[in-house]
C-alpha positions in Angstrom: -0.9 -2.0 14.7 -4.2 -2.3 12.8 -5.2 -5.0 10.4 -5.5 -3.4 6.9 -9.0 -3.3 5.3 -8.9 -6.1 2.7 -11.3 -8.3 0.7 -12.9 -5.1 -0.6 -13.6 -3.9 -4.1 -12.8 -0.5 -5.5 -16.2 1.0 -4.6 -15.9 -0.1 -1.0 -12.4 1.2 -0.8 -13.5 4.6 -2.2 -16.5 4.7 0.2 -14.3 3.8 3.2 -11.7 6.4 2.4 -14.3 9.2 2.1 -16.1 8.1 5.3 -13.0 8.1 7.6 -13.2 11.9 7.7 -10.4 14.1 9.0 -12.3 16.0 11.7 -13.0 19.7 11.7 -11.3 21.4 8.8 -10.2 18.3 7.0 -11.5 15.6 4.6 -10.2 12.2 3.5 -10.1 10.7 0.0 -8.8 7.6 -1.6 -5.1 8.0 -2.5 -4.4 9.1 -6.1 -1.5 7.7 -8.1 0.0 11.3 -8.1 -0.1 11.3 -4.3 1.4 7.8 -4.3 4.3 8.8 -6.6 4.9 11.9 -4.5 5.2 9.9 -1.3 7.5 7.3 -3.0 9.7 10.2 -4.3 9.8 11.7 -0.8 10.9 8.3 0.7 13.6 7.9 -1.9 14.8 11.5 -1.5 15.2 10.8 2.2 17.6 7.9 2.0 15.6 4.8 0.7 17.2 4.8 -2.7 15.6 2.3 -5.1 12.5 1.9 -3.0 10.2 2.3 -6.0 12.0 -0.4 -8.1 13.3 -2.9 -5.5 11.8 -5.1 -2.9 15.2 -6.5 -1.6 17.1 -4.5 1.1 13.9 -3.2 2.8 12.1 -4.8 5.7 8.7 -4.9 3.9 6.2 -7.7 3.8 6.8 -9.4 0.5 6.3 -13.1 -0.1 10.0 -14.0 -0.6 11.4 -12.1 2.4 11.3 -12.6 6.1 10.1 -9.7 8.2 11.8 -8.7 11.4 10.6 -6.6 14.3 12.6 -3.7 15.8 14.5 -6.2 17.9 15.5 -8.2 14.8 13.2 -11.1 15.7 11.7 -12.8 12.7 7.9 -12.3 12.7 7.2 -13.7 9.3 9.3 -16.3 7.5 10.5 -16.0 3.9 8.3 -17.6 1.2 5.2 -17.4 3.3 2.1 -15.4 2.3 0.8 -13.6 5.4 -0.8 -10.2 5.8 0.5 -8.3 8.8 -0.9 -5.6 10.9 0.3 -2.1 10.0 3.5 -1.0 11.6 5.2 -4.4 11.9 7.5 -3.7 9.0 10.2 -0.9 8.9 8.8 2.6 8.2 10.4 4.5 5.3 10.4 8.2 6.1 7.7 7.5 8.8 5.4 5.9 6.2 4.5 2.2 6.5 3.8 -0.6 4.0 3.9 1.2 0.6 6.3 -1.5 -0.6 4.5 -4.5 0.8 1.7 -6.0 2.8 -1.3 -5.1 0.6 -1.6 -3.5 -2.9 -3.7 -0.4 -2.5 -6.6 0.9 -4.7 -6.2 4.4 -6.1 -8.5 6.9 -7.8 -6.8 6.2 -11.1 -8.6 4.2 -13.8 -7.5 2.8 -17.1 -10.2 3.7 -19.6 -8.5 1.8 -22.4 -8.5 -1.4 -20.3 -12.2 -2.0 -20.0 -12.6 0.6 -17.2 -10.1 -1.2 -14.9 -8.9 0.4 -11.7 -5.3 0.9 -10.7 -3.6 -0.5 -7.6 -0.2 0.6 -6.3 2.6 -0.9 -4.3 3.6 -4.4 -3.4 1.7 -7.0 -1.4 2.4 -10.0 0.8 1.5 -12.5 -2.0 3.9 -11.2 -4.7 7.3 -9.5 -4.9 6.3 -6.1 -6.4 8.1 -3.0 -5.2 6.5 0.2 -3.9 6.4 1.9 -7.3 4.5 -1.0 -8.9 1.3 -0.3 -10.8 -1.2 -3.0 -11.6 -4.8 -2.9 -12.8 -7.8 -5.1 -12.1 -11.6 -4.9 -12.4 -13.4 -2.6 -10.1 -15.5 -5.4 -8.6 -12.5 -7.7 -7.8 -11.6 -8.1 -4.1 -8.7 -10.1 -2.7 -7.1 -10.5 0.7 -4.0 -8.7 -0.7 -6.0 -5.6 -1.9 -6.5 -2.7 0.5 -6.6 1.1 0.5 -4.7 4.1 1.7 -6.4 7.4 2.4 -5.1 10.9 1.8 -5.9 13.7 4.3 -6.7 17.1 3.0 -6.6 20.1 5.3 -8.9 23.0 4.5 
């Protein structure tokens, strides 16, 4: 139930991800596209078929859909752009918000695209599914851009 870090550029996302730390015997890092794809495959292999390609049929925070809480009460109306706290949508395989809420910076870059950085997943402003990949400039920051960290155990 935390508000996602947003309105940050790639460098800030990278720095935040590394500074979170994992405690003794662990480190954190900005999520890679490989880790993102691995998580999406895990989710789809555990019953959420089509999660990478579809936004309909999942209780995720996309612009065109209403979001319901665990008691089926509507907490965000359809066709409303609103960022939600983490955990208000339905988890897929115990993982929240890969298919909605905020698009997330990754460690991937597109050298042929003027050194653009890659974001993954959908967000509350558009209707892109969890497997969506987009690119933007490393200095761009928006209210629908955030980050996801990866924990590495030593």
